[in-house]
Phi, psi and omega in degrees: 000127179278144175279149174298155189304321185260016176291143178298148181218142182291146173223165177306333184266341182161233178237124173268141179206172181233144176236158180241125178232123183050045179068007180253137176278141177225123179284133182231161173215130174255130183286158174301317182298319174300317179296322182294322175300320177295316180304328179293342178259001182266093177292342182294314186210081183292352180254015179296150178279172185307311180293327178294318175296314178304312178299322179295321183253016186307312183296320181292316179297313182299316179308313181296313180304319180291321178294318176298316177299317179298324182283356175089013175299128186263172178123141177221105006281164172288121184257128174257118185250172181306322182288344173298331183251058182309319179227080185302147179239157181280173181298000000 
């Protein structure tokens, strides 16, 4: 079974995904280190795998990525690092 074109996918650096801002698709990557930082605030499942952490925080991650893209942050892909989540919040 094939994944949809814009489905999140594991990469050697973390999880690659796509967001849409003003009708434009933007490739993004959240690093494994950034996901581990988010995992630290997830009391529900501190042992989740990388894709599990992404799925838990997917709406939050997508929101941050869309705001960065709308603000004109450059890079392809747009990379979300631990410092992107200076003060992570829970779901």
